[in-house]
N, C-alpha and C positions, 0 to 999 in steps of 0.2 A: 912619642907617645901620639896616638890618634886623638886630636883635640876632642872630636865627637864623644869619646867613652869616657867612663872614670878615671882617674888616675891608676886604682888598680883595676887591674882587667880581670874579667871572668874567664874560665876557661872556653869561652866561646870564640876569643879573638886571639889572633896571634899577636905575641906583645914584639918589642924592638929586641929583645936578648933572644927569642924566638928564631927571629929571622936571622939573627948573628950567627946563630949554632946553624940553621938551615945552609947557610953560606959557607962555613966552614966545614961541613960535612959533604956539602957539595962539591967543595975544591977538590976533596980527598977521595971523589969518584964514587961516593955512597949511593946508593939507589934511591928510588922514591919510598917503597916500601921499607927499607931499612931506616930511612930518616923519619919516617911516621912510627916505626916502632919504637925509635929511641925518645920521641917527643911526646908519645903517647896519644896520637892523633889519627885520624884515619886518611889511607893513603890519597884519596882523593882531594881531602885538603891540601897536601903537600904539593900535588901535580897541579891545582888551578894557583897555587902560591906561585909556584915556580912559571907557570905560564903567563899570568896576569901582571905581574910586579916585577918582572926582569926588566933589566936594561933594555932600552930600545935604540940608543945610538949605534950599535954595530948591526951587522948583517946576522951574527951569533947573538943569540938571546943569553947574555951572560946573569948570572943572578949576583946581585951586592945587597948587603944588608941594607946600607943608607938609601940605597935607590929604592927598593922595595918598599920601606917604612913610608918614602915621600909619596909613591905611587898610592899607599894604602890611604894616607892620611889625604890626600888631594881627591880621593872617592869618596871618602867620608865627610867631605864638607858639603852640606846641602843647604844651602840658603834659600830653600825653595818656600814660598808664601803657599799657606794651606789653600786648598781649591776651595774651601767655602767661603775663605774671605773675596776671592777674587772674581769667583762666579756667584753672581748677586741671583739669578734665577735659580741655581742649585740650591744655594744657601736658603731659599724662601721654600722651595719644594720640601728638603728636609725639616725646616722649623715646622712648616704647616703638618705633616706626616706624624712627626714626632709629638709636638705640642700644640697644634689647634685644636680648637676648644671643641666638645661636644655641642652640638647646636639644633636645637628645634625646627620645625620645619618651615618657622617664620624667619630662621637665622638667629634666633636670641641664643645665647650661651646658657646651659644649663649645667648643673651640678652645684656642689659648694664651693666656697671661696677658699683657695688654697690657703696653707698654712705660711708663715713669716719663714725665710731662707736663712739658716742657721749653719749650714756648711756640713752638718752631718747626713746622716741616713734620713730617709723618709722619717716623718713621726710617727711613734708607735701609737697603732690604733687611735688615729685621728683622721679627719677629713684629708682627701688629697684632690687635687685639682681634676675635671672630668677633661680630658685631652684623647685624640686619636691615638697616641701612643704605640705606632709603628715601630717595632724594634729597629735596630739600625742594619740587619740583615732582610728585612722586608723592604724597607727602604731602598738599598742598593739593589736589590735584585728585581724591582717593581720599576726601575728606571728606566732599562731597555725596551721593557714594555710600552710604556708609556711615550718614549723619546727614542724610536727607534733609527730615527735620521739624524739624531742630533748627538754626535760623541761628546760634547762638552757637558752634555747632563749625564755623567756618569761617576761614580764614586765607591769605595768600597767601604765595607761595614766597619773595619778597622779603622779609617780614617775620621769615621763618626765618632766611632768610642773614644779614640784621641783628642776629638774637639771638645768632647766631655769631660773628658778625665786629665788629659794633659796641659798642665798651668800654661796661659799664653799661647796656647795654639792657635785659638782665634776661629770665628765663625758659629760657634756656639757658646754658653755659657754652662757653668757647673750646675747651675742652680735645675738646668733641662734635665738632668740625670733624675731627680724625682719623675720624670714624666718616662722613664723606662719601667720596665713589669715590675720589678723588685724595688725600685726606686733607691737603688744602693749609691754611696757617692765613690763607692771602689769594688773592684770586682772579686767576689766570694762565692764559696762555693753554696750551692741551694741545699736545702733540707726538705725533706717529705714527712708526712703526717701517716699516721697508720688508722686503721679501723679496726674495730673489735665485732665479734659475730653476737647474734640474738638467735632467740629461740623458734622465731617464726619461718625460718630458713628450713625448705624441707628438702630432701635427697632429689626431688623432681625439679625442684628450682636453682639449684646449684649451677654452677658457670659450666661443669661437664656437659651439662643437659641442653646446653646452648645449640642451637643450629651451626653445624661447621661452615656454612656460608657466612656467618658474620667473623669467623677469625681472618679471612684474608681481605677483608675490605672492600671487596669487590661489588657488594651489593647493597645498594641503598637501604633505609630504613632500619636499621639497627641501631638502636641510640644506647647512651651511656648517661646517667643521670646522678644526682647527688644535691646535696643542699649546701648553701655557705650561710653560715650563722652570725648574725651581728649582736649589739648590743641588747638586752632586756629580751632576748628569746626572740628576738626579729630574725627572720630568713628569707632568702629566694630559692627556688628551685633551680637548678641548671641542667639543660639538657644539651647533647649533642650528637650529631649522626656520624657514625665512626665511618663513613666513607666519604661523604662529602665536607665533612667538618662544622656543617651548620648549626649553628647555635639558638636556642631557644631558651628565655627565660622565664620561669613562672613566679607571678606576684602571690603572695602568699599573705595577704590581711590578717590581722587579728580578728579574733572572734567577737561575738559582741559579749560584754561582761569581762573582759580583760582587764586586769589591774582593777575591778572592782569586786569580784566574786572571790573570795578566797580559795586557794588550791586546795582540792582533796586528791588523796589516793586513791587512783583509778575512775578519778572524775573526769568530767569534758576538757579535752585539750583546746582552749583558747588561745593558745598563741599562734595558731595559722597553721600549724604543720603537725598536726594530730593524724592519725591513720586517716580518718574520714574525710577531712579536710583535703589531706593529701591527694588521695584518691579523684576526690572531686574536681580538685585542680587540676589534675595529670589528664582527666576525662576532657575535659575544655579545652587544653592545650592540644591533644591528639586527634581528637574527633573530627577537626575540619581536613586531616590528611588524609590521602587517597589509603586506603587498607596496603597496598604495595609499600607505601613509605612509613609505616608503623608495623614492622614485622616483629621487634623486641626490644625490649628495655633491660640493659644491665644495672644495676643498683649496688650501693654497699650495704653492709649490712644494720643498717639502722631502722628503728622501731617505725620510723614514720611510713615504711610501706609495709606494715603488717595486713593491708587490706589488698593487697597485690592480686589475691585469688578474684576479687570483686570487680578491680580494673581489668582483668584478664577477660571475665565475663562480659562485660558491658561493651566493652571497644575490641576485644580481641587481640589486645595485647600481651605476648607473652612475657612475662619478667623473670629475671634470673639474677643470681645474685654473686658478686665475687668471692673470693677465698678470704678469710679471715686475715687481716693484715697484709693485703695484697693491693696496694693501691695501684700497683702497675698494670693490672688487669682492665681498669679504665682509665688507662693512659690520657686518653684523649679529655675525659672530663677533669681528670685533676691538670691537665694543662690549662684547660679553661676556666675552673676555678682561679688557679693563679693569675689570669688575665683579668680575671675580673676583680680581684682584690684591690686592683688600681682604682676602682670606681667605687667599691664596699668594703673599706679597711676594715681588718677585724678591730673590732673596741667601737664600732659605730652603730647607730640606730639604723636599720636597713628599713623598717616599717615607715620610714618618713617618706620615701620615694614613691611615685603614683607608678601605675603601669604604663603610662606614655614615656615617663623619665626610663624606666628600667629597659623598654622596648628602644630608646634611642641609644643606649648603651649595646643592646645586641645588636643593633644595624651597625654600629662601629664595630664591633668585633667581627661580625660578618660579611664586612667590606676591608678586610684587612687582606692581602695578598699573602699566601701561604705556600711554602717551598713545596711541601708535601703536593699539592695541588698544581704544581709548575707554575707558580706565582699568579694562578687566577685565585679568586677570593670566594669564600665559601658560599656566599650569595650568588655567584654564576654557576657554581656546580651543583648547587640545590636546585635550581631554577631549570638546568639541564635536565635533571632527574624528574622534575615535575611532568617537562615538556615531554618525556619518554613515555609518561602515564596515560594509559587510553583517556580519551576526554571525558568518555562516560564517568569517570571515578573520579575526577580530580574536584575538591571542592575547594573554597577560598581559605586561604591562611591568613591575609590579609586584616 
């Protein structure tokens, strides 16, 4: 029995009994396809078994079950130390990109103190550490770009996952699994949320009216947006360019009188993301951009965008609404919101974070390499778009 496998083999591996059958049928001059049919295997599996694990002591490759089993067990022995243990530079790089702290311009750590590790999935609706949070794939794909001449600075994303999830693998700790996007200690499917439609959406603002140039993502300036909601009606507006994946976070402070004035039906929205407050915040965010980089905005059907007509009138930004219960029509923004939940978990008060702190998180997201951009960062891609705009139309966004 293969010492690297469980005593009861899955259908993936040939067992010692399977090899005895192969040797017997081979001695009876059965062909590869006939043996595969009898074993219920692919012919390529049998062909590879006969080629790799046959006896090599004679000129002719004779297949014997005992010899084949010995070859299989010998190949399965891998007393190989994990690369993250032997390569300190690689380990430091992975640790920094996965678990490095978000810091201010002065180098001071930002964000809340992380919870106490209990071996379970990330705490539900509690603060998490603010870290760089690159995914294993982002780390693996960025290494050849940053170290093109150093072959030792290479690792697969699967090796990073194994260092996090496989006991005693070494190099990383299980606690660092909380620094992944979802913060799960086991790999599980991800769920998606759905939205509902509202009456302020007209036929002229439905997604089918959006310019077709936005669909292929070749023209920058078409944005997607949404809110992430926190405790006590706190919120941040999230914006992402469909082409460059550049993200902007909109600070939505509570209005004067929140918590003091008793809420009334159809009264002023003091939580910070009423229709008028939302419109004003978006105007302040988009107005510094050149007109060529604010062509359209796709939103879900939340009532916070009820003043979209005024927004369009003031800065010329056309607003379109995704179909009801169709979050995939704003897939880039949904993905962004999932990333941001690592820093602003559900059930926490988002209003406690200032604009500089929120901007620091946006900078972290925009400086992560993205596979869809050829492992360039959104900040690099958006900077190229700014350079391509005529100088006379460019305004500062810093």
